[in-house]
C-alpha positions in Angstrom: -26.4 -59.3 52.1 -28.5 -56.2 51.8 -28.9 -54.5 48.5 -27.7 -51.0 47.9 -31.2 -49.4 47.9 -32.2 -51.1 51.1 -29.0 -50.1 52.8 -29.4 -46.5 51.7 -32.9 -46.3 53.2 -31.8 -47.9 56.5 -28.9 -45.4 56.6 -31.3 -42.4 56.0 -33.7 -43.7 58.6 -30.9 -44.0 61.1 -30.0 -40.4 60.5 -33.6 -39.4 60.9 -33.6 -37.9 57.4 -35.7 -38.4 54.3 -34.5 -39.6 50.9 -33.9 -37.3 48.0 -34.3 -39.2 44.7 -33.1 -37.2 41.7 -34.2 -37.9 38.1 -32.4 -36.8 34.9 -32.7 -38.0 31.3 -29.6 -39.8 30.1 -28.0 -38.1 27.1 -29.5 -34.6 27.6 -27.7 -32.6 26.6 -25.2 -35.5 25.9 -23.9 -38.5 27.7 -20.6 -36.9 28.8 -22.5 -34.1 30.5 -24.9 -36.6 32.1 -22.0 -38.4 33.6 -20.7 -35.1 35.1 -24.1 -34.2 36.3 -24.5 -37.5 38.0 -21.2 -37.0 39.9 -22.4 -33.5 40.9 -25.7 -34.8 42.1 -24.1 -37.6 44.1 -21.7 -35.1 45.8 -24.6 -32.7 46.6 -26.7 -34.9 48.9 -28.8 -36.9 46.4 -29.4 -40.3 48.0 -30.7 -42.3 44.9 -30.2 -41.5 41.2 -33.1 -42.2 38.8 -31.6 -42.3 35.3 -34.2 -41.9 32.5 -33.8 -43.9 29.3 -35.0 -41.7 26.4 -37.9 -43.2 24.5 -39.8 -41.9 21.4 -43.2 -42.2 23.0 -42.9 -41.5 26.7 -46.6 -41.5 27.6 -46.2 -41.0 31.3 -44.0 -37.9 30.9 -44.9 -34.3 30.5 -43.6 -31.9 27.9 -40.3 -31.1 29.8 -39.1 -34.7 30.0 -40.6 -35.5 26.5 -38.4 -32.8 25.1 -35.4 -34.0 26.9 -36.0 -37.5 25.5 -36.2 -36.2 22.0 -32.9 -34.2 22.4 -31.2 -37.3 23.7 -32.5 -39.5 20.9 -31.4 -37.0 18.3 -27.9 -37.5 19.7 -28.2 -41.2 19.1 -28.3 -42.2 22.8 -29.1 -45.9 23.3 -29.9 -48.1 26.3 -26.6 -49.9 25.8 -24.6 -46.7 25.8 -26.4 -45.6 29.0 -25.5 -48.9 30.7 -21.9 -48.4 29.7 -22.0 -44.9 31.2 -23.4 -46.3 34.5 -20.6 -48.9 34.5 -18.0 -46.1 34.3 -19.8 -44.1 37.0 -20.0 -47.1 39.2 -16.2 -47.3 39.3 -16.0 -44.1 41.2 -19.3 -43.8 43.1 -21.5 -46.2 45.2 -24.8 -44.3 45.2 -27.8 -46.4 44.3 -29.0 -46.2 40.7 -32.5 -46.8 39.4 -33.0 -47.1 35.6 -36.3 -45.4 34.7 -38.0 -46.0 31.4 -40.3 -47.9 29.1 -40.4 -51.6 28.1 -39.8 -51.3 24.4 -36.0 -50.6 24.6 -35.5 -53.4 27.1 -37.6 -55.8 25.0 -35.5 -54.8 21.9 -32.3 -55.5 23.8 -33.6 -58.8 25.1 -34.9 -59.3 28.7 -32.3 -61.8 29.8 -29.4 -59.9 28.2 -30.7 -56.6 29.6 -30.9 -58.0 33.2 -27.4 -59.3 33.0 -25.9 -56.2 31.5 -27.8 -53.9 33.9 -26.5 -55.8 36.9 -22.9 -55.9 35.6 -23.1 -52.2 34.9 -24.0 -51.5 38.5 -27.7 -50.7 38.2 -29.6 -51.4 41.5 -33.2 -51.2 40.4 -35.5 -50.7 37.4 -38.8 -48.9 37.1 -40.6 -49.7 33.9 -43.5 -47.3 33.5 -45.6 -49.2 31.0 -45.1 -52.7 32.4 -48.0 -53.2 34.9 -47.8 -55.6 37.8 -49.8 -58.3 36.0 -47.4 -58.3 33.0 -44.1 -57.9 34.8 -43.2 -61.6 35.2 -41.7 -61.8 31.7 -39.0 -59.4 32.7 -38.8 -60.1 36.4 -37.9 -63.7 35.9 -34.6 -62.4 34.7 -34.2 -59.2 36.8 -35.1 -61.0 40.1 -32.4 -63.5 39.3 -29.8 -60.7 38.9 -30.9 -59.1 42.2 -32.3 -56.0 40.6 -35.0 -54.3 42.6 -38.2 -53.9 40.7 -39.7 -50.5 41.7 -43.4 -50.3 41.4 -45.7 -47.3 40.8 -48.8 -46.6 42.8 -51.3 -43.9 41.7 -54.0 -41.9 43.5 -56.5 -44.1 41.7 -55.0 -47.4 42.9 -57.4 -49.3 45.1 -56.5 -50.9 48.4 -56.6 -54.5 47.1 -54.3 -53.6 44.2 -52.0 -51.8 46.5 -51.8 -55.0 48.6 -50.9 -57.0 45.5 -48.3 -54.6 44.2 -46.7 -54.2 47.6 -46.4 -57.9 48.1 -44.2 -58.3 45.1 -42.3 -55.0 45.0 -38.8 -54.6 46.1 -36.6 -51.5 46.9 -39.2 -48.9 47.4 -42.7 -47.9 46.2 -43.1 -44.8 44.1 -46.3 -42.9 44.7 -47.4 -40.7 41.9 -48.7 -37.6 43.7 -51.0 -36.4 40.8 -53.0 -38.0 38.1 -51.6 -37.2 34.6 -48.1 -36.8 33.3 -44.9 -35.5 35.0 -44.3 -31.9 35.8 -47.7 -30.5 34.8 -49.6 -30.2 38.1 -48.9 -29.3 41.7 -49.5 -32.0 44.2 -52.0 -31.4 47.1 -50.6 -32.3 50.5 -53.8 -33.4 52.2 -54.6 -35.8 49.3 -51.1 -37.2 49.4 -51.2 -37.7 53.2 -54.4 -39.7 53.0 -53.1 -41.9 50.2 -49.8 -42.5 51.9 -51.6 -43.7 55.0 -53.4 -46.2 52.9 -50.2 -47.4 51.3 -48.1 -47.5 54.5 -50.8 -49.7 56.1 -50.1 -52.3 53.4 -46.3 -52.3 53.0 -43.1 -52.4 55.0 -41.2 -50.9 52.0 -40.2 -47.2 52.0 -42.6 -45.0 50.0 -41.3 -42.0 48.0 -43.5 -39.4 46.3 -42.9 -37.9 42.9 -44.5 -35.9 40.1 -44.8 -32.1 40.5 -42.4 -31.4 43.4 -40.1 -28.6 42.6 -39.4 -26.4 45.7 -37.7 -27.0 49.0 -40.9 -26.1 50.8 -43.0 -28.6 48.8 -40.3 -31.3 49.3 -40.2 -30.8 53.1 -44.0 -30.8 53.5 -44.5 -34.0 51.5 -41.5 -35.7 53.1 -43.1 -35.1 56.5 -45.4 -38.1 55.8 -43.2 -40.0 53.2 -39.9 -41.7 53.3 -38.6 -39.5 50.5 -39.3 -37.4 47.4 -38.4 -37.5 43.8 -37.4 -34.4 41.9 -37.5 -34.9 38.2 -39.0 -32.3 35.8 -37.6 -29.4 37.8 -34.0 -30.8 37.4 -34.6 -31.6 33.7 -35.9 -28.0 33.1 -32.9 -26.5 34.8 -30.6 -28.6 32.6 -32.5 -27.4 29.5 -32.3 -23.8 30.5 -28.6 -23.9 31.4 -27.2 -26.5 29.0 -24.8 -24.1 27.3 -23.4 -22.6 30.5 -20.0 -23.5 31.9 -21.4 -23.6 35.4 -24.3 -26.1 34.6 -23.0 -28.7 37.0 -22.8 -26.2 39.9 -26.3 -24.7 39.1 -27.9 -28.2 39.3 -25.8 -29.2 42.4 -26.8 -26.0 44.2 -30.5 -26.6 43.5 -30.5 -30.2 44.8 -28.4 -29.2 47.8 -31.2 -26.8 48.8 -33.8 -29.5 48.4 -31.8 -32.0 50.5 -31.2 -29.4 53.2 -35.0 -28.9 53.4 -35.4 -32.7 54.0 -32.9 -32.8 56.8 
């Protein structure tokens, strides 16, 4: 039986489209709003949801997502509460969900219990930013057993031999970081991305999506021309921050992602 993420990419490929992966930080501005935002994203053309778990020291994230994490933590948002929210969401929507975060909250919960609870909550994949390929076994022995896809990151600085190793063990899709540095602080350069994607695609049969720094329909369309999809993160989080107090927050975010998805069609 095919997993949700695999099925989604096959469906997108059959339609001759590219995947739109949308990231938001769970609990910013609060978990109830996150739930409503997720439903809005799912109904506006987003193919895969990337739900960020707030962490006090998000080293891979730029100032926009760092600030969102701090706002969520001040509200007392926990990994357990996020998984409960996903379970509620899963009762009404079948869109694939990737949990994006850092290893500390998972380790604190307990690897085995986390894997079981994530699977029961309806999570499809996990992306643990600070758990490199060489150290992933301690978690994957449990997440693999629960059929959770382990999404792996590849950077511009990743050599071909390491790409081969990462690709061999990855599942779901590969996430190519389009710029060196943290999220949302630099604009990606298409020619560099295209060269790197060619290197990666020669060494994997998995879909490859590109993230970090993509914020406009034009950027998304250009990059998707040589990738299987794009990730929009900081741009969505910033829109949420700027419009958090507005009654039409959900429609503002939905309208933005709809424009991105249309550009990928």
